[in-house]
SEMI-467356 format. One line per 10 residues: for each residue x, y negated, z of N, C-alpha, C, CB. Coordinates in nm, 3 decimals. Glycine has a CB too. Layout:
X/Y/Z/X/Y/Z/X/Y/Z/X/Y/Z | ...;
//
This chain:
1.163/3.667/-2.556/1.058/3.577/-2.513/1.075/3.540/-2.366/0.921/3.641/-2.536 | 1.104/3.641/-2.282/1.121/3.613/-2.139/1.243/3.525/-2.115/1.134/3.744/-2.061 | 1.346/3.538/-2.196/1.466/3.457/-2.179/1.436/3.309/-2.205/1.578/3.506/-2.274 | 1.343/3.281/-2.291/1.306/3.145/-2.322/1.209/3.087/-2.218/1.244/3.138/-2.461 | 1.126/3.172/-2.160/1.023/3.127/-2.067/1.083/3.070/-1.937/0.931/3.243/-2.034 | 1.182/3.137/-1.881/1.241/3.094/-1.755/1.302/2.954/-1.764/1.346/3.194/-1.712 | 1.385/2.921/-1.865/1.437/2.784/-1.874/1.328/2.679/-1.893/1.536/2.775/-1.989 | 1.222/2.713/-1.966/1.111/2.619/-1.984/1.038/2.595/-1.852/1.014/2.671/-2.090 | 1.021/2.700/-1.775/0.955/2.689/-1.645/1.038/2.602/-1.551/0.932/2.828/-1.583 | 1.168/2.624/-1.549/1.257/2.545/-1.464/1.254/2.398/-1.507/1.402/2.600/-1.470;
1.260/2.372/-1.636/1.257/2.234/-1.687/1.126/2.165/-1.649/1.275/2.232/-1.840 | 1.015/2.236/-1.664/0.884/2.178/-1.629/0.877/2.146/-1.480/0.771/2.273/-1.668 | 0.931/2.231/-1.397/0.931/2.210/-1.253/1.016/2.088/-1.217/0.984/2.334/-1.180 | 1.134/2.076/-1.278/1.221/1.962/-1.251/1.158/1.830/-1.295/1.355/1.980/-1.320 | 1.092/1.830/-1.409/1.024/1.710/-1.458/0.912/1.671/-1.363/0.969/1.731/-1.600 | 0.836/1.770/-1.316/0.727/1.745/-1.221/0.780/1.686/-1.092/0.650/1.875/-1.192 | 0.891/1.738/-1.042/0.950/1.685/-0.918/0.999/1.543/-0.939/1.067/1.774/-0.871 | 1.061/1.515/-1.052/1.109/1.380/-1.079/0.993/1.283/-1.085/1.188/1.375/-1.210 | 0.883/1.323/-1.148/0.765/1.237/-1.157/0.710/1.211/-1.017/0.658/1.300/-1.247 | 0.701/1.313/-0.934/0.650/1.299/-0.799/0.740/1.206/-0.717/0.638/1.436/-0.731;
0.872/1.216/-0.737/0.965/1.127/-0.667/0.945/0.983/-0.712/1.110/1.171/-0.691 | 0.921/0.963/-0.842/0.896/0.828/-0.893/0.768/0.770/-0.836/0.889/0.830/-1.046 | 0.665/0.853/-0.826/0.537/0.807/-0.770/0.556/0.766/-0.624/0.429/0.919/-0.781 | 0.630/0.846/-0.548/0.653/0.811/-0.408/0.740/0.686/-0.396/0.720/0.929/-0.333 | 0.840/0.673/-0.481/0.926/0.553/-0.479/0.844/0.428/-0.513/1.044/0.568/-0.579 | 0.752/0.441/-0.608/0.663/0.330/-0.642/0.575/0.292/-0.523/0.575/0.365/-0.763 | 0.527/0.392/-0.450/0.447/0.365/-0.331/0.528/0.285/-0.230/0.396/0.496/-0.269 | 0.647/0.331/-0.201/0.731/0.264/-0.101/0.760/0.120/-0.142/0.863/0.341/-0.081 | 0.781/0.097/-0.270/0.807/-0.038/-0.319/0.681/-0.126/-0.305/0.853/-0.034/-0.466 | 0.565/-0.072/-0.343/0.441/-0.149/-0.332/0.405/-0.177/-0.187/0.327/-0.074/-0.399;
0.426/-0.080/-0.100/0.398/-0.099/0.042/0.484/-0.211/0.098/0.424/0.032/0.120 | 0.611/-0.209/0.069/0.701/-0.314/0.117/0.660/-0.451/0.061/0.847/-0.282/0.078 | 0.636/-0.457/-0.070/0.597/-0.583/-0.132/0.467/-0.638/-0.073/0.582/-0.564/-0.283 | 0.368/-0.552/-0.059/0.239/-0.595/-0.006/0.255/-0.655/0.135/0.140/-0.477/-0.003 | 0.325/-0.584/0.222/0.339/-0.632/0.359/0.424/-0.758/0.367/0.399/-0.524/0.446 | 0.519/-0.773/0.278/0.596/-0.899/0.272/0.505/-1.014/0.229/0.716/-0.886/0.174 | 0.419/-0.988/0.131/0.326/-1.092/0.085/0.231/-1.134/0.197/0.245/-1.041/-0.036 | 0.182/-1.037/0.273/0.094/-1.068/0.386/0.173/-1.146/0.491/0.034/-0.937/0.448 | 0.292/-1.099/0.520/0.376/-1.165/0.622/0.397/-1.313/0.589/0.511/-1.095/0.634 | 0.419/-1.343/0.461/0.446/-1.481/0.420/0.321/-1.553/0.370/0.551/-1.482/0.311;
0.203/-1.497/0.403/0.074/-1.560/0.374/0.049/-1.582/0.224/0.065/-1.691/0.446 | 0.102/-1.499/0.143/0.078/-1.508/0.000/-0.037/-1.412/-0.034/0.208/-1.473/-0.083 | -0.153/-1.443/0.024/-0.267/-1.354/0.018/-0.323/-1.336/-0.123/-0.375/-1.405/0.108 | -0.320/-1.441/-0.203/-0.370/-1.428/-0.341/-0.288/-1.325/-0.419/-0.367/-1.565/-0.414 | -0.156/-1.332/-0.402/-0.070/-1.234/-0.469/-0.093/-1.094/-0.412/0.079/-1.274/-0.455 | -0.108/-1.085/-0.280/-0.133/-0.955/-0.216/-0.264/-0.894/-0.266/-0.137/-0.971/-0.063 | -0.362/-0.979/-0.296/-0.492/-0.928/-0.339/-0.484/-0.857/-0.475/-0.592/-1.042/-0.347 | -0.380/-0.881/-0.551/-0.365/-0.814/-0.681/-0.340/-0.665/-0.665/-0.250/-0.877/-0.758 | -0.298/-0.621/-0.547/-0.276/-0.479/-0.523/-0.401/-0.407/-0.474/-0.165/-0.461/-0.422 | -0.505/-0.483/-0.445/-0.631/-0.421/-0.400/-0.700/-0.352/-0.517/-0.726/-0.528/-0.337;
-0.760/-0.238/-0.490/-0.833/-0.164/-0.593/-0.949/-0.247/-0.645/-0.884/-0.029/-0.537 | -0.985/-0.225/-0.769/-1.097/-0.298/-0.829/-1.225/-0.284/-0.748/-1.120/-0.250/-0.972 | -1.243/-0.167/-0.687/-1.367/-0.141/-0.613/-1.382/-0.229/-0.488/-1.372/0.004/-0.572 | -1.271/-0.283/-0.436/-1.280/-0.368/-0.317/-1.229/-0.510/-0.344/-1.200/-0.306/-0.202 | -1.195/-0.539/-0.465/-1.134/-0.667/-0.501/-1.217/-0.787/-0.455/-1.113/-0.674/-0.651 | -1.346/-0.787/-0.484/-1.432/-0.898/-0.446/-1.441/-0.914/-0.296/-1.571/-0.878/-0.503 | -1.458/-0.804/-0.226/-1.468/-0.807/-0.080/-1.335/-0.850/-0.018/-1.510/-0.669/-0.026 | -1.224/-0.808/-0.079/-1.091/-0.846/-0.031/-1.074/-0.998/-0.042/-0.980/-0.773/-0.111 | -1.109/-1.052/-0.158/-1.096/-1.197/-0.179/-1.188/-1.275/-0.084/-1.129/-1.234/-0.325 | -1.303/-1.219/-0.053/-1.394/-1.281/0.043/-1.330/-1.286/0.182/-1.530/-1.205/0.048;
-1.260/-1.180/0.218/-1.193/-1.173/0.349/-1.082/-1.278/0.360/-1.134/-1.031/0.372 | -1.024/-1.317/0.247/-0.917/-1.416/0.247/-0.962/-1.550/0.306/-0.864/-1.437/0.106 | -1.090/-1.580/0.293/-1.142/-1.707/0.345/-1.126/-1.716/0.497/-1.290/-1.724/0.308 | -1.128/-1.601/0.564/-1.121/-1.601/0.710/-0.978/-1.612/0.763/-1.184/-1.475/0.763 | -0.877/-1.609/0.677/-0.739/-1.615/0.724/-0.672/-1.749/0.698/-0.658/-1.506/0.659 | -0.751/-1.849/0.663/-0.693/-1.980/0.630/-0.621/-2.044/0.748/-0.801/-2.073/0.582 | -0.670/-2.025/0.870/-0.605/-2.088/0.984/-0.520/-1.989/1.064/-0.709/-2.152/1.075 | -0.478/-1.879/1.001/-0.397/-1.778/1.066/-0.251/-1.795/1.023/-0.449/-1.635/1.034 | -0.161/-1.798/1.120/-0.018/-1.804/1.093/0.045/-1.672/1.134/0.049/-1.924/1.168 | 0.115/-1.609/1.041/0.178/-1.480/1.068/0.313/-1.502/1.135/0.195/-1.398/0.937;
0.342/-1.417/1.233/0.470/-1.423/1.302/0.557/-1.304/1.260/0.449/-1.424/1.454 | 0.497/-1.185/1.255/0.573/-1.065/1.220/0.478/-0.959/1.167/0.652/-1.011/1.341 | 0.534/-0.865/1.094/0.457/-0.755/1.033/0.545/-0.631/1.040/0.413/-0.788/0.883 | 0.498/-0.526/1.110/0.579/-0.406/1.131/0.503/-0.281/1.086/0.618/-0.393/1.279 | 0.566/-0.201/1.003/0.508/-0.073/0.964/0.538/0.024/1.079/0.567/-0.020/0.826 | 0.431/0.080/1.137/0.446/0.168/1.252/0.442/0.316/1.214/0.337/0.139/1.352 | 0.361/0.348/1.113/0.347/0.488/1.075/0.302/0.499/0.930/0.246/0.560/1.168 | 0.357/0.597/0.859/0.317/0.624/0.721/0.287/0.773/0.710/0.428/0.580/0.620 | 0.167/0.805/0.662/0.130/0.943/0.634/0.108/0.953/0.483/0.002/0.988/0.715 | 0.196/1.026/0.416/0.195/1.034/0.271/0.149/1.174/0.230/0.335/1.002/0.211;
0.044/1.182/0.147/-0.006/1.310/0.098/0.035/1.326/-0.048/-0.161/1.320/0.114 | 0.139/1.405/-0.070/0.195/1.423/-0.204/0.099/1.493/-0.299/0.324/1.502/-0.195 | 0.017/1.582/-0.248/-0.078/1.655/-0.335/-0.190/1.566/-0.385/-0.137/1.774/-0.260 | -0.239/1.478/-0.299/-0.350/1.390/-0.337/-0.303/1.254/-0.387/-0.443/1.371/-0.219 | -0.173/1.228/-0.374/-0.117/1.096/-0.407/-0.193/0.985/-0.335/-0.121/1.072/-0.559 | -0.203/1.002/-0.204/-0.264/0.902/-0.117/-0.171/0.878/0.001/-0.406/0.946/-0.070 | -0.195/0.770/0.070/-0.116/0.740/0.190/-0.201/0.658/0.287/0.014/0.665/0.154 | -0.174/0.678/0.413/-0.234/0.597/0.518/-0.120/0.536/0.598/-0.330/0.681/0.608 | -0.132/0.406/0.621/-0.023/0.332/0.684/-0.080/0.250/0.800/0.049/0.240/0.581 | -0.010/0.253/0.911/-0.047/0.170/1.026/0.055/0.058/1.037/-0.054/0.255/1.158;
0.005/-0.065/1.035/0.090/-0.183/1.041/0.043/-0.271/1.155/0.090/-0.261/0.906 | 0.135/-0.321/1.234/0.101/-0.418/1.338/0.140/-0.556/1.287/0.174/-0.385/1.474 | 0.048/-0.651/1.301/0.070/-0.787/1.257/0.058/-0.880/1.378/-0.030/-0.828/1.145 | 0.165/-0.954/1.407/0.162/-1.056/1.511/0.124/-1.187/1.445/0.300/-1.067/1.586 | 0.034/-1.260/1.509/-0.016/-1.383/1.449/-0.067/-1.477/1.557/-0.126/-1.354/1.347 | -0.093/-1.599/1.519/-0.165/-1.694/1.602/-0.252/-1.779/1.511/-0.068/-1.781/1.688 | -0.352/-1.842/1.570/-0.438/-1.931/1.492/-0.404/-2.075/1.529/-0.589/-1.900/1.517 | -0.437/-2.166/1.442/-0.408/-2.307/1.468/-0.491/-2.360/1.585/-0.435/-2.391/1.342 | -0.605/-2.300/1.610/-0.689/-2.344/1.721/-0.645/-2.285/1.855/-0.833/-2.306/1.694 | -0.566/-2.177/1.852/-0.518/-2.115/1.975/-0.375/-2.065/1.952/-0.611/-1.997/2.019;
-0.276/-2.134/2.007/-0.137/-2.099/1.980/-0.088/-1.971/2.050/-0.051/-2.212/2.020 | -0.175/-1.902/2.117/-0.138/-1.777/2.184/-0.116/-1.668/2.080/-0.246/-1.734/2.287 | -0.002/-1.600/2.087/0.026/-1.494/1.990/-0.058/-1.370/2.021/0.177/-1.458/1.991 | -0.111/-1.311/1.916/-0.193/-1.190/1.926/-0.139/-1.086/1.828/-0.343/-1.220/1.896 | -0.182/-0.964/1.846/-0.143/-0.855/1.756/-0.268/-0.785/1.708/-0.047/-0.755/1.826 | -0.274/-0.759/1.578/-0.384/-0.684/1.519/-0.324/-0.564/1.445/-0.471/-0.774/1.424 | -0.396/-0.454/1.446/-0.350/-0.334/1.375/-0.421/-0.327/1.241/-0.376/-0.205/1.459 | -0.343/-0.312/1.138/-0.394/-0.300/1.002/-0.382/-0.154/0.960/-0.318/-0.393/0.902 | -0.497/-0.088/0.938/-0.498/0.052/0.893/-0.516/0.050/0.741/-0.613/0.136/0.963 | -0.405/0.063/0.671/-0.407/0.056/0.525/-0.427/0.194/0.465/-0.277/-0.007/0.472;
-0.508/0.197/0.359/-0.527/0.320/0.283/-0.483/0.289/0.140/-0.676/0.371/0.289 | -0.401/0.377/0.086/-0.345/0.359/-0.048/-0.378/0.481/-0.132/-0.193/0.336/-0.042 | -0.395/0.460/-0.262/-0.420/0.571/-0.355/-0.352/0.541/-0.487/-0.573/0.594/-0.376 | -0.296/0.644/-0.545/-0.234/0.632/-0.677/-0.343/0.652/-0.780/-0.117/0.737/-0.696 | -0.362/0.554/-0.865/-0.468/0.562/-0.966/-0.404/0.567/-1.104/-0.565/0.442/-0.955 | -0.439/0.668/-1.177/-0.386/0.685/-1.312/-0.335/0.825/-1.333/-0.275/0.585/-1.338 | -0.278/0.847/-1.448/-0.223/0.977/-1.480/-0.080/0.985/-1.430/-0.228/1.004/-1.632 | -0.031/1.107/-1.416/0.105/1.128/-1.368/0.204/1.039/-1.440/0.145/1.274/-1.384 | 0.277/0.960/-1.365/0.382/0.878/-1.421/0.334/0.749/-1.488/0.457/0.957/-1.519 | 0.204/0.734/-1.507/0.151/0.614/-1.571/0.031/0.564/-1.492/0.111/0.643/-1.718;
0.059/0.511/-1.377/-0.048/0.462/-1.293/0.003/0.357/-1.197/-0.114/0.576/-1.217 | -0.082/0.321/-1.103/-0.049/0.218/-1.005/-0.096/0.261/-0.867/-0.111/0.083/-1.044 | -0.021/0.221/-0.766/-0.066/0.237/-0.630/-0.158/0.120/-0.599/0.053/0.245/-0.530 | -0.275/0.149/-0.548/-0.372/0.045/-0.517/-0.413/0.055/-0.370/-0.497/0.057/-0.609 | -0.430/-0.060/-0.310/-0.477/-0.068/-0.173/-0.627/-0.042/-0.172/-0.444/-0.206/-0.109 | -0.671/0.048/-0.087/-0.812/0.087/-0.082/-0.882/0.034/0.044/-0.823/0.239/-0.088 | -0.814/-0.052/0.118/-0.871/-0.105/0.242/-0.852/-0.257/0.246/-0.806/-0.038/0.366 | -0.933/-0.321/0.327/-0.931/-0.467/0.337/-0.827/-0.515/0.439/-1.070/-0.518/0.377 | -0.794/-0.641/0.430/-0.715/-0.704/0.535/-0.791/-0.687/0.666/-0.689/-0.855/0.505 | -0.720/-0.675/0.777/-0.792/-0.665/0.904/-0.856/-0.801/0.938/-0.695/-0.619/1.019;
-0.948/-0.796/1.028/-1.007/-0.922/1.077/-0.914/-0.977/1.185/-1.153/-0.901/1.133 | -0.896/-1.107/1.184/-0.810/-1.173/1.281/-0.898/-1.250/1.379/-0.708/-1.268/1.210 | -0.930/-1.186/1.493/-1.023/-1.249/1.589/-0.962/-1.372/1.656/-1.064/-1.148/1.696;
//
């Protein structure tokens, strides 16, 4: 019995690690895609990554970015919590408005959470676009 238990334990551990690696890889892909969408002003597509709980408020925020032109988007810091399957990301966005051509920088504090069961879920944005003063 003990001879059978050890290989099963090892297999279960390896499967768990592979699943966790897939979840983290999915996060990195979604993070990159989301910030590219924001960078290129494809806000409607970016809003699809927002969690259902903030979806309406996120779409409402989109109205305020109509006259904003993005110049650059840089990921400054990523804090990934493997146990909770959450992440916090700091992104700097350089932009200007059509009414004022002076370039400005705003910090976007993104919160992400993996929603679903192990291996069958989605990374969702849990925070709104920043305000562009």
